[in-house]
C-alpha positions as CSV (number, residue, x, y, z in Angstrom):
1,M,-12.3,-1.1,10.8
2,I,-12.2,1.1,7.5
3,K,-13.0,-0.4,4.4
4,K,-11.1,2.0,2.4
5,Y,-8.0,4.3,3.1
6,K,-6.2,6.3,-0.1
7,I,-2.5,6.9,-0.1
8,I,0.2,8.3,-2.6
9,R,3.5,6.5,-1.9
10,K,6.3,6.8,-3.9
11,I,7.2,3.5,-6.3
12,R,10.6,1.9,-5.1
13,K,12.7,-1.1,-6.8
14,H,12.8,-4.2,-4.4
15,G,14.6,-7.1,-5.9
16,T,13.7,-7.4,-9.5
17,S,10.1,-5.7,-8.5
18,L,8.7,-3.0,-7.8
19,A,7.3,-2.2,-4.4
20,I,5.1,0.3,-1.9
21,N,5.5,0.7,1.7
22,I,1.6,0.7,3.7
23,P,2.3,3.3,6.6
24,K,2.1,1.6,9.9
25,E,-0.9,4.1,11.0
26,I,-3.0,2.3,8.1
27,I,-1.4,-1.0,8.8
28,E,-2.7,-0.3,12.5
29,L,-6.1,1.2,11.4
30,M,-7.3,-1.3,8.9
31,K,-6.1,-4.3,11.2
32,I,-3.7,-5.8,8.2
33,N,-1.6,-8.4,8.8
34,E,1.0,-10.3,6.5
35,G,0.3,-12.8,4.5
36,E,-3.4,-11.3,3.8
37,I,-4.7,-10.2,0.5
38,I,-5.5,-6.8,-0.5
39,E,-6.8,-5.2,-3.1
40,V,-4.7,-2.2,-4.3
41,E,-5.8,0.4,-7.3
42,I,-2.8,2.4,-9.3
43,N,-3.3,5.5,-10.9
44,K,0.0,7.2,-12.0
45,I,-0.4,10.7,-11.0
46,S,3.7,12.2,-12.3
47,K,5.8,11.7,-14.3
């Protein structure tokens, strides 16, 4: 199982929150399931 995976994604509006999509390939590689707790690191790279 992969411990870390770095991706660049665009933030989208979801109701009153902001969200990102995790690609299906990464979900499968990391064996992530709905309801699990994950760590997310955010770095703004463009305006």
